[in-house]
C-alpha positions as CSV (number, residue, x, y, z in Angstrom):
1,M,15.1,-21.2,-9.7
2,I,14.1,-23.9,-7.2
3,Q,14.4,-27.6,-8.0
4,E,12.7,-30.6,-6.3
5,K,15.8,-32.0,-5.3
6,D,16.4,-28.3,-3.4
7,L,13.5,-28.9,-1.1
8,P,13.4,-30.2,2.2
9,H,11.7,-33.8,2.7
10,A,9.5,-32.5,5.2
11,Y,8.2,-29.7,2.9
12,K,7.6,-32.3,-0.2
13,D,5.6,-34.8,2.2
14,A,3.5,-31.7,3.2
15,M,3.0,-30.4,-0.2
16,K,2.0,-34.1,-1.4
17,D,-0.4,-34.2,1.3
18,L,-1.8,-30.9,0.4
19,L,-2.1,-31.1,-3.2
20,K,-2.4,-35.0,-3.8
21,E,-2.3,-35.7,-7.8
22,D,-1.5,-32.0,-8.4
23,Y,1.8,-32.2,-6.6
24,D,3.7,-32.8,-10.1
25,A,2.2,-29.8,-11.6
26,Y,3.2,-27.6,-8.7
27,I,6.7,-28.9,-8.7
28,K,6.7,-28.1,-12.5
29,S,5.4,-24.5,-11.7
30,L,8.4,-23.8,-9.6
31,E,10.5,-23.9,-12.9
32,K,8.8,-21.0,-14.4
33,K,9.5,-17.5,-14.3
34,P,7.3,-15.7,-11.4
35,Y,4.7,-13.3,-12.5
36,S,4.8,-9.7,-12.2
37,G,2.1,-7.2,-12.0
38,I,1.3,-3.7,-11.6
39,R,-2.1,-2.0,-10.0
40,T,-3.6,1.0,-11.2
41,N,-3.6,3.9,-8.4
42,L,-7.2,4.8,-8.3
43,L,-6.6,8.1,-6.6
44,K,-4.9,9.4,-9.8
45,L,-6.7,7.6,-12.6
46,T,-8.5,4.6,-13.9
47,P,-7.1,1.4,-15.3
48,E,-8.2,2.2,-18.7
49,R,-6.2,5.9,-18.6
50,L,-3.4,3.9,-17.2
51,K,-3.2,1.2,-20.0
52,E,-3.5,4.5,-22.5
53,I,-0.7,6.5,-21.0
54,L,1.7,3.6,-20.9
55,D,0.3,2.5,-24.3
56,R,0.7,-1.0,-23.6
57,D,-2.1,-3.8,-23.9
58,F,-1.5,-5.2,-20.4
59,K,-3.4,-8.3,-19.6
60,K,-5.7,-7.8,-16.8
61,V,-5.5,-9.7,-13.3
62,P,-8.9,-11.7,-13.5
63,W,-9.6,-11.1,-9.8
64,V,-8.4,-7.3,-9.2
65,N,-10.2,-4.9,-11.7
66,E,-7.3,-2.4,-11.7
67,G,-4.4,-4.9,-11.7
68,F,-2.2,-5.9,-14.7
69,Y,0.4,-8.4,-15.7
70,F,3.7,-7.3,-17.1
71,E,6.9,-9.0,-18.2
72,E,10.2,-7.8,-16.5
73,E,12.2,-8.8,-19.5
74,K,10.1,-6.9,-21.9
75,G,10.4,-4.0,-19.8
76,V,10.9,-1.3,-22.7
77,L,7.8,0.5,-23.0
78,S,6.4,-0.2,-26.6
79,S,4.8,3.6,-26.7
80,P,6.2,5.3,-30.0
81,T,6.3,8.4,-27.8
82,L,8.0,7.1,-24.6
83,S,10.5,4.9,-26.8
84,E,11.9,8.6,-27.8
85,N,13.7,8.9,-24.5
86,P,16.0,6.2,-24.3
87,K,16.2,6.9,-20.4
88,I,12.7,5.2,-20.0
89,K,13.7,1.6,-19.7
90,S,11.1,-0.1,-17.5
91,I,8.0,-0.3,-15.6
92,S,9.9,0.5,-12.6
93,K,12.2,3.1,-13.7
94,N,9.6,5.0,-15.5
95,P,8.6,8.9,-14.6
96,Y,4.9,8.0,-14.4
97,Y,5.9,5.3,-11.7
98,F,7.4,8.5,-9.7
99,A,4.0,10.4,-10.4
100,G,2.4,7.3,-8.3
101,L,0.4,6.3,-11.0
102,Y,0.8,2.5,-10.1
103,Y,2.4,0.3,-7.7
104,I,4.1,-2.9,-8.5
105,Q,2.9,-5.7,-6.8
106,E,2.8,-9.4,-7.4
107,P,-0.9,-10.1,-8.6
108,S,-1.5,-12.8,-5.6
109,A,-0.6,-10.1,-3.1
110,M,-3.6,-8.1,-4.5
111,T,-6.0,-10.4,-3.3
112,P,-6.2,-9.9,0.6
113,A,-7.2,-5.9,0.1
114,M,-9.6,-6.9,-2.7
115,A,-11.2,-9.6,-0.7
116,A,-11.7,-7.3,2.5
117,G,-14.6,-5.3,0.4
118,I,-13.3,-1.7,1.4
119,V,-15.8,1.0,0.6
120,P,-15.3,4.8,0.8
121,G,-16.0,5.9,4.6
122,D,-14.7,2.5,6.1
123,K,-12.0,2.8,8.7
124,V,-9.4,0.5,8.0
125,L,-6.6,-1.2,9.7
126,D,-3.5,-2.8,7.8
127,L,-1.6,-4.6,10.6
128,C,1.3,-5.8,9.0
129,A,1.6,-3.0,6.3
130,A,5.4,-2.8,5.0
131,P,6.2,-2.0,2.2
132,G,2.7,-1.0,1.5
133,G,1.0,-2.9,-1.0
134,K,-2.1,-3.7,0.6
135,S,-2.4,-0.1,2.3
136,T,-2.1,1.6,-0.7
137,Q,-4.6,-0.7,-2.5
138,A,-7.2,0.0,0.6
139,A,-6.4,3.7,0.2
140,S,-7.4,3.6,-3.4
141,Y,-10.7,1.9,-2.5
142,L,-11.4,4.5,0.2
143,M,-11.1,7.3,-2.5
144,G,-10.0,9.7,0.3
145,E,-13.1,9.1,2.5
146,G,-12.8,7.3,5.9
147,L,-9.5,6.5,7.4
148,L,-6.7,4.1,7.0
149,V,-4.1,3.3,9.8
150,S,-1.1,1.6,8.1
151,N,1.0,-0.1,10.8
152,D,4.2,-1.9,10.8
153,F,6.5,-3.2,13.8
154,S,9.6,-2.9,12.1
155,A,11.1,0.6,12.4
156,S,13.4,-0.1,9.5
157,R,10.3,-1.6,7.3
158,V,8.0,1.4,7.9
159,K,10.4,3.6,6.1
160,A,9.4,2.1,2.9
161,L,5.7,2.1,3.9
162,Q,5.8,5.9,4.4
163,K,7.6,6.6,1.1
164,N,4.9,4.2,-0.9
165,I,2.2,6.1,0.8
166,E,3.3,9.3,-0.1
167,V,4.3,8.7,-3.7
168,S,0.6,7.3,-3.9
169,G,-0.8,10.9,-2.5
170,I,-3.0,9.4,0.5
171,D,-3.7,11.9,3.0
172,N,-6.5,10.1,5.1
173,V,-3.9,8.0,6.8
174,L,-2.4,7.4,9.9
175,I,1.1,5.5,9.7
176,T,2.1,4.1,13.0
177,N,5.3,2.0,14.4
178,E,3.7,0.0,17.0
179,D,3.2,-3.6,18.6
180,P,-0.3,-4.6,17.9
181,K,-0.8,-4.6,21.6
182,N,-0.3,-1.1,22.0
183,L,-2.8,-0.4,19.1
184,S,-5.3,-2.5,20.6
185,K,-5.4,-0.6,24.0
186,V,-6.3,2.6,21.8
187,Y,-8.4,1.5,18.9
188,I,-11.0,-0.7,20.8
189,E,-13.6,-2.0,18.3
190,Y,-12.8,0.9,16.1
191,F,-12.4,-0.5,12.9
192,D,-14.7,-1.9,9.9
193,K,-11.9,-3.7,8.1
194,I,-8.8,-4.9,9.2
195,I,-6.2,-6.6,7.2
196,V,-3.7,-9.2,9.0
197,D,-1.1,-10.1,6.3
198,A,0.9,-12.1,8.7
199,P,4.5,-12.7,9.1
200,C,5.0,-16.6,7.7
201,S,7.5,-18.9,6.5
202,G,7.0,-17.9,2.8
203,E,6.6,-21.4,0.9
204,G,4.4,-19.5,-1.8
205,M,7.4,-16.9,-2.5
206,F,10.1,-19.8,-3.3
207,R,10.4,-19.3,-6.9
208,R,10.1,-15.4,-6.4
209,D,12.8,-14.9,-3.6
210,S,15.9,-16.9,-3.0
211,A,16.3,-15.2,0.4
212,V,12.9,-16.5,1.7
213,F,13.7,-20.0,0.7
214,K,17.1,-19.8,2.7
215,A,15.6,-18.3,5.6
216,Y,12.8,-21.2,5.5
217,L,15.5,-23.8,5.6
218,G,16.7,-22.1,8.9
219,R,13.2,-21.9,10.5
220,G,10.5,-23.8,9.0
221,P,6.6,-23.0,9.4
222,E,6.5,-23.7,13.4
223,F,8.5,-20.7,13.9
224,F,5.8,-18.1,13.0
225,T,2.4,-19.7,14.5
226,G,2.5,-18.0,18.0
227,L,3.1,-14.7,16.5
228,Q,0.2,-15.3,14.0
229,V,-2.4,-16.2,16.5
230,S,-1.3,-13.1,18.9
231,I,-1.6,-10.6,16.0
232,L,-5.0,-12.1,15.3
233,T,-5.9,-11.7,19.1
234,E,-5.1,-8.1,18.8
235,A,-7.0,-7.3,15.6
236,A,-9.8,-8.9,17.0
237,K,-10.3,-6.3,19.7
238,M,-9.7,-3.6,17.4
239,L,-12.6,-4.8,14.7
240,K,-16.1,-3.4,15.2
241,P,-19.3,-5.9,15.8
242,G,-20.2,-7.0,12.1
243,G,-16.9,-5.8,10.8
244,T,-14.5,-8.1,8.7
245,L,-11.1,-9.3,9.3
246,I,-8.8,-10.6,6.6
247,Y,-6.2,-13.2,7.3
248,S,-3.6,-13.9,4.7
249,T,-0.1,-15.5,4.6
250,C,2.2,-16.1,1.4
251,T,2.7,-19.9,2.7
252,Y,0.7,-23.1,2.1
253,S,1.5,-24.6,5.5
254,K,-1.3,-26.1,7.0
255,V,0.0,-25.1,10.6
256,E,0.3,-21.5,9.8
257,D,-2.6,-21.3,7.9
258,E,-5.5,-23.5,9.0
259,G,-3.7,-24.3,12.1
260,S,-3.2,-20.6,13.4
261,L,-6.7,-19.9,12.2
262,L,-8.4,-22.9,13.8
263,Q,-6.4,-21.9,17.0
264,F,-7.6,-18.3,16.9
265,L,-11.3,-19.3,16.3
266,E,-11.4,-21.8,18.9
267,S,-11.0,-18.8,21.4
268,H,-12.9,-16.3,19.6
269,K,-16.3,-17.6,19.1
270,E,-17.7,-14.3,17.9
271,F,-15.8,-14.8,14.4
272,K,-17.2,-16.9,11.5
273,I,-15.7,-17.7,8.4
274,D,-17.6,-15.6,5.5
275,K,-16.6,-17.6,2.6
276,I,-14.3,-16.7,-0.5
277,A,-15.9,-18.0,-3.5
278,P,-12.9,-20.3,-5.2
279,D,-13.1,-18.5,-8.6
280,F,-10.4,-17.8,-11.0
281,G,-8.5,-20.9,-10.3
282,F,-8.5,-20.3,-6.3
283,E,-8.5,-23.6,-4.6
284,E,-10.9,-24.1,-1.5
285,S,-9.3,-25.5,2.0
286,K,-10.8,-28.6,2.9
287,E,-9.8,-28.5,6.5
288,L,-11.6,-24.7,6.6
289,P,-14.0,-24.4,3.6
290,G,-14.6,-20.8,2.8
291,T,-11.2,-20.0,2.7
292,I,-8.8,-20.1,-0.3
293,R,-5.3,-21.0,-1.5
294,L,-3.6,-19.5,-4.5
295,F,-1.1,-22.1,-6.3
296,P,1.1,-21.0,-9.0
297,H,0.3,-24.4,-11.2
298,K,-3.6,-23.0,-11.0
299,I,-3.3,-19.3,-11.4
300,E,-0.9,-16.9,-12.8
301,G,0.9,-15.7,-9.7
302,E,2.6,-16.8,-6.7
303,G,1.2,-18.6,-3.3
304,H,-1.1,-17.3,-1.0
305,F,-3.6,-18.2,1.7
306,V,-6.5,-15.8,2.4
307,A,-9.5,-16.0,4.7
308,R,-12.0,-13.6,5.3
309,L,-13.6,-13.6,9.0
310,K,-17.0,-11.6,10.1
311,K,-17.5,-10.6,13.7
312,D,-21.0,-11.1,15.0
313,I,-23.1,-8.0,15.7
314,K,-23.7,-7.3,19.3
315,P,-26.1,-5.1,21.2
316,A,-24.6,-1.3,21.2
317,E,-22.6,-0.5,24.1
318,E,-21.1,2.6,25.0
319,S,-17.8,3.3,23.3
320,K,-14.7,2.4,25.0
321,N,-12.4,4.5,23.0
322,K,-10.9,7.6,24.1
323,H,-11.7,10.1,21.7
324,K,-9.4,12.7,20.4
325,K,-10.2,16.2,21.9
326,K,-11.0,18.9,19.2
327,N,-7.9,21.0,18.5
328,K,-7.9,24.1,19.9
329,K,-8.4,27.0,17.5
330,I,-4.8,28.7,16.9
331,K,-3.8,31.5,14.9
332,L,-2.4,29.7,12.2
333,P,1.0,31.2,10.6
334,D,0.1,34.0,7.6
335,E,2.6,32.0,5.4
336,L,0.7,28.7,5.9
337,V,-2.6,30.1,5.0
338,E,-1.3,31.8,2.2
339,F,0.2,29.0,0.5
340,L,-2.6,26.7,1.3
341,G,-4.7,29.5,-0.4
342,K,-3.0,29.0,-3.7
343,I,-4.3,25.5,-3.8
344,K,-7.8,25.5,-5.2
345,R,-9.6,23.2,-2.6
346,E,-11.7,24.1,0.5
347,W,-9.4,23.5,3.7
348,D,-11.0,22.7,7.1
349,F,-8.3,24.7,9.0
350,E,-9.3,23.3,12.3
351,R,-7.6,20.1,11.1
352,I,-4.4,21.5,10.5
353,F,-1.6,20.3,13.3
354,I,1.6,22.0,13.9
355,N,4.4,20.0,15.7
356,K,7.7,21.6,15.9
357,D,7.0,23.9,13.0
358,Y,5.9,20.8,10.8
359,A,2.4,21.3,9.7
360,Y,-0.1,18.2,9.3
361,Y,-3.5,18.1,7.8
362,L,-5.3,15.5,9.9
363,P,-7.8,12.9,8.7
364,K,-11.4,13.9,9.3
365,D,-12.5,12.8,12.9
366,A,-9.3,10.2,13.1
367,L,-8.7,9.1,16.6
368,I,-4.9,10.1,17.5
369,D,-3.4,9.1,20.7
370,K,-0.2,10.2,22.4
371,S,0.5,7.0,23.9
372,L,1.5,5.6,20.2
373,H,4.3,6.2,17.9
374,Y,3.2,8.0,14.8
375,I,5.4,8.2,11.8
376,R,2.7,10.3,10.1
377,T,-0.6,11.9,11.3
378,G,-2.6,12.6,8.0
379,L,-0.7,14.7,5.1
380,L,2.7,16.3,5.8
381,L,2.1,19.7,4.4
382,G,5.7,21.3,5.0
383,E,7.7,23.2,7.4
384,I,7.0,26.6,8.8
385,K,10.5,28.6,8.8
386,K,11.1,32.1,9.4
387,N,8.8,34.3,7.3
388,R,8.0,31.7,4.9
389,F,6.8,28.2,4.5
390,E,8.6,25.4,2.9
391,P,5.8,22.8,1.2
392,F,7.0,19.2,1.2
393,Q,6.9,16.5,-1.2
394,A,4.1,14.6,0.2
395,L,2.0,17.7,-0.3
396,A,2.8,18.0,-4.0
397,M,2.1,14.2,-4.7
398,N,-1.7,14.9,-3.1
399,I,-2.4,18.2,-5.2
400,K,-4.3,17.6,-8.5
401,F,-3.3,19.3,-11.7
402,D,-6.0,21.5,-11.8
403,E,-5.9,22.7,-8.3
404,W,-2.7,24.7,-9.0
405,E,-2.9,27.9,-10.8
406,N,0.1,27.6,-13.3
407,P,1.6,24.4,-12.9
408,L,5.0,23.5,-15.0
409,N,3.5,20.6,-17.2
410,L,5.9,18.6,-19.0
411,S,5.4,15.5,-21.3
412,A,7.3,12.3,-20.9
413,T,9.4,13.0,-23.9
414,D,11.0,16.4,-22.2
415,E,14.3,15.9,-21.3
416,R,13.5,18.1,-18.3
417,V,11.5,15.2,-16.6
418,I,14.6,12.8,-15.9
419,K,17.0,16.0,-15.0
420,Y,14.1,17.2,-12.5
421,L,13.7,13.6,-10.9
422,K,17.7,13.4,-10.7
423,G,17.1,16.7,-8.8
424,E,18.8,19.0,-11.5
425,T,17.9,22.5,-11.9
426,I,15.6,23.1,-14.9
427,E,14.4,25.9,-16.9
428,A,10.8,26.8,-17.5
429,D,9.2,28.2,-20.7
430,D,7.9,31.1,-19.0
431,E,8.8,33.5,-16.3
432,Y,7.3,33.0,-12.8
433,S,8.7,33.9,-9.6
434,G,7.9,31.5,-6.4
435,I,7.0,27.9,-5.7
436,R,5.6,26.1,-8.4
437,L,4.0,22.5,-8.9
438,V,5.8,20.4,-11.8
439,C,3.6,17.9,-13.5
440,L,4.2,15.0,-15.7
441,D,1.2,15.1,-18.5
442,G,-1.0,16.5,-15.7
443,F,0.2,14.5,-13.0
444,S,2.3,16.1,-10.2
445,L,5.6,15.3,-9.5
446,G,6.8,17.7,-7.1
447,F,7.9,21.6,-6.6
448,V,10.5,23.9,-7.8
449,K,11.3,27.3,-6.6
450,Q,11.1,29.6,-9.8
451,N,13.1,32.9,-10.6
452,K,12.3,34.1,-13.9
453,R,13.0,30.7,-16.0
454,I,15.3,29.3,-13.6
455,C,13.5,26.6,-11.4
456,K,15.4,25.3,-8.4
457,N,14.8,21.7,-7.5
458,K,12.7,20.9,-4.5
459,Y,12.3,17.2,-5.3
460,Y,12.8,15.0,-2.4
461,Q,16.4,14.0,-2.1
462,G,15.5,10.5,-0.9
463,W,13.3,9.8,-4.0
464,R,15.6,11.0,-6.9
465,W,16.3,9.0,-10.0
466,M,19.4,7.1,-9.8
């Protein structure tokens, strides 16, 4: 908990200038507990169905239809069914979370992707994506159509990004670990929507994360401005004429918010602010009308700044992008084709790419350039081994219940669910031989290799219930 006496004098002076008569209300808000939220994975279910499954009367986040609040200290699920299993203790340690049905996300952080206006078929870039909240939200709006490029410069942070994307069952994605300068050489005026949730001093997260506050004391807001403008400059090169660019931070600093944005706009006259309505308690910036701040004393959430920019439409020009050549038709291994045939969907086998015995299902019409470092190019199907195909966890999370002939479907109260998530061997109710999909109340969890009734666990070790 942060108190006024803990805050640097320069910060207090800046907030008094920004908030005027609301300053005292803001200071009092720092003494309250931060808000926590979950966001429905629309790729798997509806918000109404999620509430039904978790049997909770969640309060809705007003500005995000699929978002809900939850109280961390009341993490024990109220469902009579679920409460029969004492091992299910919280929203985060819950089998339905492992099934990718929702993403835990602070409510204000749901705003940038919502404001982007993403629709199915868009090409979307999340430029500073880790740990994946905005990327998974963007993917849920795409509904499997179009393309998501999810990038983060940090090699360590991109690991969490990869996991969250795969848990969510996303397949129309390219995950990159690149400097934006390298991406902008390839994806020239390529994207319809770009989200830049820029690195910042984190003033809006003080009451939520003490580590952010300690880092702030050592750096302050001026540390990030050059980086923010640089990222925006590269993003501008990658946005189509007529496209939308979201610039957001979790800080209040005018230097980082209006300051960085004005510096960018001064040198990019083709961009104009596309007004975000100051609804739900959002507060419009006086320096840059049409942009908004979210304050914890005005809304139920932490601090954020969000701006939406539009790029002018110009006469059509010949594309400068280097288009990916059509894959050469190759004979796919019989074991791979046989396995995919068990999944009841139409596969475009020309989109299957094999690299060092790993098979990927590439996003449709995606631009992939060998100069870039890709962590994932679409859906990782699995590994081709001698005389057999080993399916991977990412594929399991992408499969729908009715796409598998005979899934092993378990209920939340079944003790085998936790055993499976822990990586233990489980026993089926019926006999079967071969790879089988394990589901939780109709939602995929992973694979087992079954022999008669004994199911050898294939759940990914790095994801296991601890």
